[in-house]
C-alpha positions in Angstrom: 29.6 -7.4 -4.9 28.3 -7.0 -1.6 28.4 -3.2 -2.0 26.2 -3.9 -5.1 23.7 -5.9 -3.0 23.5 -3.1 -0.5 22.7 -0.5 -3.1 20.0 -3.1 -4.8 18.4 -3.1 -1.5 18.3 0.4 -1.3 16.7 0.6 -4.7 14.0 -1.9 -3.5 13.3 0.4 -0.4 13.0 3.5 -2.6 10.9 2.0 -5.0 8.5 0.8 -2.4 8.2 4.1 -0.9 7.6 5.7 -4.2 4.7 3.3 -4.9 3.1 4.2 -1.7 1.9 7.3 -3.3 -0.5 5.7 -5.3 -4.0 6.3 -4.2 -7.4 4.4 -4.2 -10.7 6.2 -4.8 -9.1 9.5 -5.3 -12.2 11.6 -5.3 -13.3 10.9 -1.8 -9.8 9.6 -0.2 -6.8 11.5 0.7 -5.2 8.7 2.8 -5.3 5.0 1.8 -3.2 3.7 -0.8 -3.2 0.8 -3.2 -0.7 -0.6 -0.9 -2.8 -0.4 1.8 -5.6 -2.3 0.1 -3.0 -5.0 -1.1 -1.6 -5.7 2.4 -5.2 -6.1 3.8 -5.9 -8.6 0.9 -2.7 -10.5 1.7 -3.6 -10.7 5.4 -7.2 -12.3 4.3 -5.4 -14.6 1.9 -2.8 -15.8 4.5 -5.6 -16.5 7.0 -7.5 -18.5 4.5 -4.3 -20.4 3.5 -3.2 -21.0 7.0 -6.7 -22.2 8.2 -6.7 -24.5 5.2 -2.9 -25.8 5.5 -2.5 -24.7 1.8 1.0 -23.7 2.0 2.1 -25.3 -1.4 4.1 -24.1 -4.1 1.3 -22.8 -6.1 -0.2 -20.8 -3.3 3.3 -19.1 -2.5 3.9 -18.4 -5.9 0.9 -16.3 -6.4 1.5 -14.7 -3.0 5.0 -13.7 -3.8 3.8 -12.5 -7.2 1.1 -10.3 -5.7 3.5 -9.0 -3.3 6.1 -8.1 -5.8 3.4 -6.6 -8.2 2.8 -3.5 -5.8 6.2 -2.2 -6.4 5.5 -1.0 -9.9 2.6 1.5 -8.9 5.3 4.1 -8.5 5.6 3.7 -12.5 1.8 2.9 -13.5 -0.3 4.2 -10.6 -3.3 1.9 -9.6 -4.0 -0.9 -12.2 -7.4 -1.7 -10.8 -10.2 -0.8 -13.0 -13.9 -2.0 -13.1 -14.6 -3.5 -16.6 -18.2 -3.3 -17.2 -18.0 -4.9 -20.6 -17.4 -8.4 -19.5 -16.5 -9.2 -23.2 -13.2 -7.1 -22.8 -12.1 -8.6 -19.5 -9.6 -11.0 -21.2 -8.2 -8.2 -23.1 -7.8 -6.0 -19.9 -5.9 -8.9 -18.2 -3.7 -9.5 -21.2 -2.6 -5.9 -21.3 -2.0 -5.6 -17.6 0.0 -8.8 -17.5 2.1 -7.5 -20.3 2.4 -4.1 -18.7 3.6 -5.6 -15.4 6.2 -7.7 -17.1 7.4 -4.7 -19.1 7.7 -2.7 -15.8 9.9 -5.2 -14.1 12.2 -5.5 -16.9 12.4 -1.7 -16.7 13.3 -1.9 -13.0 15.6 -4.6 -13.1 17.9 -3.0 -15.6 19.4 -0.8 -12.6 19.8 -3.8 -10.3 23.3 -5.1 -10.2 22.9 -8.3 -8.4 19.5 -8.9 -7.0 16.2 -9.2 -9.2 12.3 -8.8 -9.0 11.6 -12.3 -9.8 8.0 -11.5 -11.0 6.3 -14.3 -13.0 3.5 -14.4 -15.3 1.1 -16.8 -13.6 -2.0 -18.0 -15.6 -5.4 -17.5 -13.7 -5.9 -20.2 -11.0 -7.9 -20.6 -7.8 -5.3 -18.7 -5.7 -5.3 -15.5 -7.6 -9.0 -15.7 -8.1 -9.2 -15.8 -4.4 -7.0 -12.5 -4.2 -9.3 -10.9 -6.4 -12.3 -11.7 -4.2 -10.5 -10.4 -1.3 -9.5 -7.1 -2.8 -13.2 -6.3 -2.7 -13.3 -7.2 0.9 -10.3 -4.9 1.4 -12.1 -2.1 -0.2 -15.2 -2.9 2.0 -13.2 -2.4 4.9 -11.2 0.7 4.0 -14.4 2.4 2.8 -16.0 1.5 6.0 -13.1 3.0 8.2 -13.3 6.1 5.8 -17.1 6.6 7.0 -16.2 5.9 10.6 -13.7 8.7 10.4 -16.4 11.1 9.2 -16.0 10.8 5.5 -19.6 10.8 4.5 -18.6 11.1 0.7 -17.4 7.4 0.9 -20.9 6.2 1.7 -22.1 5.8 -1.9 -19.1 4.0 -2.9 -19.0 1.7 0.3 -22.8 0.6 -0.6 -21.7 0.2 -4.2 -18.9 -2.2 -3.0 -21.0 -3.8 -0.4 -23.7 -4.7 -2.9 -21.1 -5.8 -5.4 -19.9 -8.5 -3.0 -23.3 -9.5 -1.5 -25.1 -9.7 -5.0 -22.3 -12.0 -6.7 -23.2 -15.6 -7.7 -20.6 -18.0 -6.4 -20.0 -21.3 -8.4 -20.3 -24.2 -5.9 -17.4 -26.0 -7.8 -15.2 -22.9 -6.7 -12.4 -24.4 -4.7 -12.8 -21.5 -2.0 -16.6 -21.7 -2.2 -16.9 -22.3 1.6 -14.8 -19.4 2.7 -16.1 -16.9 0.0 -19.7 -17.8 0.9 -19.0 -17.4 4.8 -17.5 -13.9 4.1 -20.5 -12.7 1.9 -22.8 -14.0 4.6 -20.9 -12.1 7.2 -21.2 -8.9 5.2 -24.8 -9.4 4.4 -25.7 -9.9 8.1 -23.7 -7.0 9.3 -21.4 -9.1 11.4 -18.1 -9.1 9.2 -16.5 -6.6 11.7 -17.1 -9.2 14.5 -15.4 -12.1 12.8 -11.8 -13.1 12.8 -11.6 -11.8 9.3 -13.0 -8.5 10.3 -10.7 -8.2 13.2 -7.6 -9.0 11.0 -8.5 -6.1 8.8 -9.4 -3.9 11.8 -6.1 -4.4 13.3 -4.3 -3.9 10.0 -6.0 -0.5 9.6 -5.0 0.3 13.1 -1.1 -0.4 12.1 -2.0 2.2 9.3 -2.4 4.9 12.0 0.8 3.8 13.9 3.9 5.8 12.7 7.4 4.6 13.3 10.1 6.9 14.5 7.1 9.2 15.9 9.5 11.7 17.8 11.6 12.3 14.6 10.6 14.8 12.0 10.5 12.9 8.7 9.4 14.2 5.3 7.9 10.8 4.6 6.4 9.4 7.5 6.2 5.5 7.7 3.5 3.7 9.3 3.5 0.0 10.8 1.5 -1.5 8.0 3.7 0.1 5.2 6.9 -0.9 7.2 6.0 -4.6 7.3 5.2 -4.3 3.5 8.8 -2.9 2.8 10.4 -5.8 5.0 8.3 -8.2 2.9 9.3 -7.2 -0.4 13.0 -6.7 0.6 13.2 -10.0 2.4 11.7 -11.9 -0.4 14.0 -10.6 -3.0 17.0 -11.2 -0.6 15.9 -14.8 0.3 15.3 -15.7 -3.2 18.9 -14.6 -4.1 20.2 -16.5 -1.3 18.5 -19.8 -2.3 19.8 -19.6 -5.9 23.2 -18.4 -5.5 24.3 -19.4 -1.9 22.5 -22.8 -2.0 20.2 -22.0 1.1 17.0 -23.6 1.8 15.0 -20.5 3.1 11.1 -21.0 3.1 9.9 -18.3 0.8 6.3 -18.6 2.2 7.6 -18.0 5.7 9.5 -15.3 4.7 6.5 -13.6 3.3 4.3 -14.3 6.3 6.7 -13.6 9.2 7.5 -10.2 7.3 4.0 -9.0 7.0 3.0 -10.0 10.6 6.3 -9.3 12.5 5.0 -5.9 13.9 1.4 -6.8 13.9 1.4 -6.9 17.9 2.1 -2.8 17.8 -1.6 -2.3 16.7 -2.3 -0.6 19.9 0.0 2.2 19.0 2.8 0.8 21.3 5.7 1.3 18.6 8.7 1.8 20.9 11.7 3.7 19.9 14.6 1.5 20.0 17.0 3.6 21.9 14.3 3.5 24.7 13.4 -0.1 24.3 17.2 -1.2 24.4 18.4 1.4 27.1 19.3 -1.0 29.8 18.3 -4.5 30.7 15.3 -3.3 32.9 13.9 -1.3 29.9 14.3 -4.5 27.8 12.5 -6.5 30.2 9.9 -4.2 30.7 9.0 -3.5 27.0 9.1 -7.1 26.4 6.5 -7.8 28.8 4.3 -5.0 27.3 4.9 -6.2 23.7 4.0 -9.9 25.0 0.7 -8.8 26.6 -0.4 -7.2 23.3 0.6 -10.3 21.6 -1.6 -12.5 23.8 -4.5 -10.3 23.2 -4.1 -10.8 19.5 -4.8 -14.8 19.6 -8.5 -14.4 20.8 -9.1 -11.9 17.7 -7.3 -13.5 14.9 -7.0 -16.9 15.7 -4.2 -19.5 16.8 -2.9 -19.8 13.1 -1.9 -16.2 12.7 -1.0 -15.7 16.3 1.8 -18.3 15.7 3.1 -16.6 12.8 3.6 -13.3 15.0 5.0 -15.3 17.9 7.5 -17.2 15.8 8.4 -14.1 13.6 12.1 -14.0 14.5 12.6 -17.9 14.9 15.0 -19.8 12.5 16.6 -18.9 9.2 13.6 -17.0 8.0 13.3 -14.9 11.1 16.9 -14.1 10.9 16.6 -12.8 7.4 13.6 -10.8 8.4 15.1 -9.2 11.6 18.5 -8.3 9.3 16.5 -6.5 6.6 14.4 -4.8 9.3 17.5 -3.2 10.7 19.3 -2.6 7.4 15.9 -0.8 6.0 16.1 1.1 9.5 19.3 2.8 8.8 18.8 3.3 5.2 15.7 5.1 6.2 18.1 7.9 7.4 20.0 8.0 4.2 16.8 8.3 2.3 15.7 11.4 4.5 19.1 13.1 4.2 20.3 12.3 0.8 17.2 12.3 -1.3 15.1 14.8 0.6 17.8 16.9 2.5 16.3 16.3 5.9 19.5 17.4 7.4 17.9 17.2 11.1 17.8 13.4 10.9 21.6 13.3 10.8 21.2 13.7 14.5 19.6 10.3 14.8 22.7 8.7 13.7 23.2 7.0 17.3 20.5 4.6 16.0 23.3 3.1 13.6 25.7 2.4 16.3 27.2 -1.0 16.2 25.7 -1.9 19.6 22.3 -2.2 18.1 23.5 -5.1 15.5 25.3 -7.2 18.2 22.6 -9.9 18.4 23.1 -10.7 14.8 26.2 -12.4 15.8 24.0 -15.1 17.2 23.9 -16.4 13.7 26.2 -19.2 14.7 23.2 -20.7 16.3 20.9 -20.7 13.3 22.0 -24.0 11.7 19.7 -23.7 8.8 21.7 -20.9 7.2 24.9 -22.3 5.3 26.6 -19.1 4.4 26.9 -17.3 7.9 29.5 -14.8 6.9 27.5 -13.6 4.0 24.9 -12.4 6.3 27.5 -10.7 8.6 29.3 -9.0 5.8 26.0 -7.9 4.4 25.1 -6.1 7.6 28.8 -4.4 7.9 28.7 -3.0 4.5 25.2 -1.7 4.8 26.4 0.1 8.0 29.5 1.4 6.3 27.4 2.6 3.3 24.8 4.5 5.2 27.2 5.8 8.2 29.5 7.0 5.4 27.0 8.8 3.5 25.6 10.5 6.6 28.8 11.7 7.9 30.2 13.1 4.5 27.2 14.1 2.5 27.4 17.8 4.1 29.9 18.0 6.6 28.9 21.6 7.6 25.5 20.3 8.5 27.0 17.3 10.4 28.9 19.5 12.7 25.7 21.5 13.7 24.8 18.2 15.6 28.1 16.6 16.3 31.5 17.8 17.4 34.9 17.7 15.0 36.1 15.0 17.4 33.1 13.0 16.9 33.2 13.2 13.1 36.9 12.1 13.5 36.0 9.0 15.3 33.1 8.2 13.0 35.7 8.3 10.1 38.2 6.1 12.1 35.4 3.6 12.8 34.5 3.4 9.3 38.1 3.1 8.4 38.5 0.3 10.8 35.6 -1.5 9.3 36.7 -1.4 5.7 40.2 -2.6 6.5 39.5 -5.0 9.2 36.2 -7.2 9.1 36.9 -8.6 12.7 36.4 -5.1 14.2 32.8 -5.3 13.4 30.4 -5.9 16.3 33.2 -6.6 18.6 
């Protein structure tokens, strides 16, 4: 069963990558995707939820639903349309709701153990808030296009801006104060100076910070999208653990910590793991750099979001996120080699050495998790799965970067891992 879970995680990761090809404003935009827009929307949503202390079951369900929904864009493309005839609006929402459910049924057919637990949620105050914030995210993305010299985006930007400014809010709206504040900020050209604007600005910076920056990848992965893949995968894994392992993992914290766990890299300080962890001196040096970047964030985005970043790796939720983060890191290598035949990434197999994962033995100190052996086994099986595929998919190519004796030592390591669980991480 554990190997099935590893393969399910792999399928979730590849589906997320496929979904990130769906563009918005295609005639004027070659860069930003619907996933980018959705992540900005979730950041603003979380900020409002945090500021109002609205972390309840309903707000969490709407957020997890919205997060999961982005995965189906690999099958459907962008489902956001402007319906001019308001009498057709209910029909549009009905069709979209049915289509999304059908697509998740389609995706779940190949999942062995894990499932996309997407729910059909009726329109409520929280998903109405998300719809409003999607326009704000459009505003930020289009503005960034213009600042980068894309003058073709100007007319669309003005149209979106006017749509936001001209809307008439219902004073009985549950989020009237927050919506009204944001509209006034945009109307007065002061949105970018606000904490809302700074959250979006930092997120768009993360869109331009690429991971594995020294490695030639066929599918580059930026920090913004990376946080999305960790969030989706961690959510699905956490829901499984709660349901079948009797864990009590906080889903809201899993989502928020995942989406913010690399937020401090917005200055472009994405640090390659081999450099960061080279020795104790480099660990200390880069920890100080990251701490300084994190501290700069508090003045820009506020204490509530800053605390999420600061506590991202704490407790059971932090462990799940960190575990998924590392598993996806090595799965990335198999995607490049196995799917796209980018054999030069085989040489980065050093990044899946066991030493990288020794910190996960500290699970004994995490009292919130009940099934500690499950998580160690999951990491172990994912390590075997990836390393075995990388060494054996094409031995001739592998030997262009490693010696025959190194190949044999890798094979022996895998054999020991399969036959004797205690050898892992020792």
